[in-house]
Structures are given as C-alpha cells and as structure tokens.
C-alpha positions in Angstrom: 56.2 -25.4 44.0 53.6 -23.1 46.5 52.8 -20.8 44.0 52.0 -23.8 41.3 50.1 -25.6 43.9 47.8 -22.3 44.6 47.3 -21.3 40.6 46.0 -25.1 40.2 43.9 -24.8 43.0 42.2 -21.7 41.7 41.4 -23.2 38.2 40.0 -25.9 40.0 38.0 -23.8 41.6 37.0 -21.8 38.7 36.0 -25.2 37.2 33.9 -26.2 40.0 35.6 -29.0 41.0 35.7 -30.1 44.8 32.8 -27.9 45.1 34.6 -24.5 45.1 32.2 -22.8 43.0 28.2 -22.2 44.1 25.9 -24.5 42.4 23.9 -22.8 39.1 20.5 -21.2 40.0 17.4 -23.4 38.3 15.2 -21.2 36.3 13.7 -18.6 35.4 10.9 -20.3 34.1 8.0 -19.1 32.9 9.4 -15.5 32.6 8.6 -15.5 36.5 12.3 -15.2 37.9 11.9 -18.1 39.8 12.5 -22.2 39.1 9.0 -23.6 38.4 9.7 -25.9 41.2 10.6 -29.9 41.1 7.7 -31.9 42.2 3.8 -31.7 42.4 3.5 -29.9 45.3 5.9 -27.1 44.6 4.3 -27.0 40.6 4.3 -22.8 39.5 0.9 -22.1 38.8 -0.2 -20.3 35.3 -2.8 -19.4 33.4 -3.8 -20.4 30.5 -3.3 -19.8 27.3 0.6 -19.1 27.9 3.5 -19.3 26.0 6.2 -20.1 28.0 9.7 -20.7 27.9 12.4 -22.2 30.8 15.0 -24.3 31.4 16.5 -27.5 33.3 19.8 -27.8 34.9 20.1 -31.9 34.3 18.2 -35.2 35.7 17.7 -33.7 38.7 16.1 -30.7 38.1 12.3 -31.4 36.8 9.9 -28.1 36.0 6.5 -28.4 37.2 3.4 -26.2 36.1 -0.1 -26.1 37.6 -3.2 -25.1 35.5 -7.0 -25.1 36.2 -9.2 -27.0 34.2 -13.3 -27.6 34.2 -15.0 -30.7 33.1 -15.3 -31.4 29.3 -12.3 -28.7 28.8 -9.4 -29.7 26.1 -6.0 -29.2 26.8 -4.0 -28.9 24.4 0.0 -28.5 24.9 2.8 -28.6 22.3 6.8 -28.8 24.1 9.9 -28.3 22.1 13.3 -28.4 23.7 16.8 -28.8 22.5 18.2 -31.1 20.0 20.9 -32.5 22.0 18.7 -32.9 25.3 15.8 -35.5 24.9 12.8 -34.2 26.5 9.8 -35.3 28.4 6.4 -33.7 29.0 4.1 -35.4 30.3 0.3 -34.3 31.8 -0.9 -35.6 35.3 -4.6 -35.4 36.5 -5.4 -33.3 40.0 -4.6 -36.9 42.2 -1.3 -36.8 40.7 -2.0 -39.7 38.2 0.1 -39.9 35.3 -2.5 -39.1 32.1 -0.2 -39.0 29.2 2.8 -38.1 27.8 4.1 -36.3 24.6 4.2 -37.7 21.0 6.7 -36.5 18.7 10.4 -36.1 18.2 11.1 -32.7 18.3 7.8 -31.1 19.8 5.7 -33.1 22.2 1.9 -32.7 22.0 -0.7 -33.3 24.1 -4.3 -33.5 23.7 -6.6 -34.1 26.5 -10.5 -33.4 27.6 -10.6 -33.4 31.4 -12.9 -36.0 33.0 -13.0 -33.8 36.0 -12.1 -30.1 37.2 -9.5 -29.4 39.3 -5.8 -28.2 39.2 -3.8 -30.3 36.1 0.1 -30.6 36.3 2.4 -30.4 33.1 5.8 -31.9 34.1 9.0 -31.0 31.8 12.4 -33.4 32.1 15.1 -32.9 30.1 17.8 -36.4 30.7 21.4 -36.1 32.1 22.2 -32.4 30.9 19.3 -30.7 30.8 18.7 -27.2 28.4 16.0 -24.9 27.5 12.7 -25.3 26.4 9.1 -23.6 25.4 6.0 -24.8 25.2 2.3 -23.5 24.2 -0.6 -24.7 26.6 -4.0 -23.3 26.0 -8.0 -24.7 26.7 -9.3 -26.1 23.0 -13.2 -25.7 23.3 -16.1 -26.5 21.0 -17.7 -23.9 19.1 -16.1 -21.2 21.4 -18.6 -22.1 23.7 -16.4 -22.3 26.8 -17.2 -26.4 27.1 -17.0 -29.2 25.1 -19.6 -30.0 22.8 -20.9 -33.3 24.7 -20.6 -36.7 24.0 -24.4 -37.5 23.9 -27.5 -36.4 22.3 -28.3 -35.3 25.6 -25.5 -32.9 26.5 -25.6 -31.4 22.7 -24.2 -27.7 22.6 -27.0 -25.6 21.0 -25.9 -23.7 17.8 -27.2 -21.8 15.2 -28.3 -23.3 12.2 -26.0 -21.0 10.4 -23.0 -21.7 12.1 -19.2 -22.2 11.8 -17.8 -24.4 15.0 -14.0 -25.3 15.7 -13.9 -28.5 17.7 -11.7 -31.0 19.3 -12.3 -34.8 19.4 -9.7 -37.5 21.2 -8.9 -39.3 24.0 -11.9 -40.0 25.9 -13.6 -37.6 23.7 -15.0 -39.5 21.1 -17.8 -37.5 20.0 -19.6 -33.9 19.8 -23.3 -33.1 19.5 -24.7 -30.3 18.5 -28.5 -28.8 18.3 -30.1 -26.2 16.4 -33.8 -25.8 15.1 -35.0 -26.2 11.5 -38.1 -25.5 10.2 -40.3 -28.0 7.9 -39.1 -27.4 3.9 -35.7 -25.8 5.2 -33.0 -27.4 3.8 -29.6 -27.7 5.5 -26.3 -28.0 4.7 -23.4 -29.8 6.7 -19.5 -29.6 6.0 -16.9 -31.6 8.1 -13.5 -30.8 7.9 -11.1 -33.1 9.9 -7.8 -33.4 10.4 -5.6 -34.6 7.6 -4.2 -37.5 9.6 -7.7 -38.5 11.4 -11.3 -40.5 9.9 -13.9 -38.4 11.5 -17.7 -38.8 10.1 -20.6 -36.7 10.9 -24.5 -37.8 10.9 -27.7 -35.7 11.3 -31.0 -37.1 13.5 -34.1 -35.4 13.4 -36.5 -34.3 15.9 -37.7 -37.7 16.7 -34.9 -40.2 16.9 -31.3 -39.8 18.5 -30.2 -42.9 18.1 -31.4 -43.5 14.2 -29.7 -41.2 11.7 -31.4 -39.3 8.9 -28.2 -39.0 7.2 -24.8 -39.9 7.4 -21.3 -38.9 5.2 -18.6 -41.4 6.3 -15.0 -40.9 4.3 -11.7 -42.2 5.1 -8.9 -40.1 6.4 -8.7 -36.6 6.0 -11.7 -36.7 3.6 -14.2 -33.9 4.0 -17.6 -35.0 4.9 -20.8 -33.2 3.2 -24.2 -33.5 2.8 -27.5 -31.6 2.3 -30.8 -32.3 3.5 -34.3 -30.9 3.6 -36.1 -30.9 7.0 -39.8 -33.4 7.0 -41.0 -31.7 9.9 -39.9 -28.5 12.1 -38.2 -28.7 15.4 -34.6 -29.5 17.3 -32.3 -31.4 14.9 -29.1 -32.6 15.9 -25.9 -33.4 14.5 -22.9 -36.0 15.6 -19.4 -35.2 14.6 -17.6 -38.5 15.9 -14.1 -40.8 15.6 -13.4 -43.6 13.5 -9.6 -43.4 13.8 -7.4 -40.5 14.8 -7.6 -37.8 17.1 -7.3 -33.5 16.7 -9.0 -30.4 15.3 -11.6 -30.0 13.1 -14.1 -27.3 11.5 -17.8 -27.6 10.8 -19.9 -25.6 8.8 -23.8 -25.3 9.0 -25.9 -23.9 6.6 -29.4 -23.3 5.8 
C-alpha cells in the first residue's frame, strides 16, 4: 500500500497538482529572454520599427510594451495570436489612457496618429489559456518626412511638384496638406490612390486662398482621384488630401 501511495504522489507532483511542481516562467518576449512585464509601469522598452514574438501563460499573464512616439507620428500595429487563444491588443497613451484596441478577427490592427509626444504602451492579453503571438509595430510618416503632413494649410508639408508620397489618414488625422511651387503656365497632374475600402478626396488650392479650392476630385470608396490644372500665377500651391469615410494608407503622385 505504501508503494502505491508513493507512486501516486509522484504522478500528482509531475502533473503539478498540490503545488509540488515549480511555476512555469513567462516569456521570453520580443527576443529579450525575459517576460515583457505585466503592467503599465513594468512594460518592456522596444524600438520601432520592430517585429516581435512572445507568449502569455493565461489570464494573469499580460504582456506590456512601451515605445517613444513624437507628436503627429502615426503608430501602426498588427498583432496575431493563436487560433484557440482569443487575443486583445490595445494601445495606451503616455498617461495610461486607453486609446484603441485592435480591429480584426485573427489579426488585430491599430492605426493611431499621436496628438502628444511620449512613451506609448501596447498591451497584449490572450484569455484563460494564453498562447503565443506575434506583432509588427512601426511609425508611419507622410512622404518619408518623419512627421505628419499637417492638418491645416499653415502646417502643410513642403514637397517637390514632382513627387510620390506615401501617407496615412485615420482617427484624429483627417487631412494631409502638401505645398510646392508652380510657375505661371505650368501644368500640374495629381493622382490619389486611397485604400480599397476607404473614400479619400483631394483638392488643389492656389497661392491666394487656402479656403476656396481651385479644383477637386471626389469619387467613391476605393476610387482613384485624378485631375490636371494649369497654374494661372506663380507661387506656392497646396494640395489637401482628406477623409470622407474610412482610414488607411494612400499614395499621392504629383507631376509637372
């Protein structure tokens, strides 16, 4: 009988019943060799852009990451978890205020344009059982400038009148302004390529007014917006790309 009891104890200890086995260690996360940290203050510091892999052990193991963002920069995050481990990926402000949680079923995506500079946080949780996950995070800037193109005519980003610009609109960032020089008689071509599921429009403004457009192109969802215009006067001209519906990345082509 004693031999049977000892054998049973060994089996139970092996299975982790009764606290006989040591607790499993969380992590390693993001190639660090350690756990990412379970709360806002202990969040793991990472640089952007990054592609990370990590894991959680269950409902009590939440992974937090922190990274620096400047005002006007757009944070893009795409996080994917295991099929059987429902995942939440949420972005927090430097003050700890929840900004947004990821959209999507299998992959959670977040696009947010920072209204203030600081150390932002990403929180990843995976339900009762936990599991492994991956995420990509990077800063999206307009026209490779390192900043947002500006939401007003006064903060327009200066570019060439022959330029290709990658940009992003969404959330609080609803318009991007670009400015460039044109000479009288010079013809400008403008082509805007929006996301397939969004409706972005574009307008041209002359040197004398930033409120009344010279011409616009306003199509529907996913439509390429295009126009040409011959400058009547020399000076600084502006293009405004703006959201009618949706969000995402766009391409803007200027040609003379």
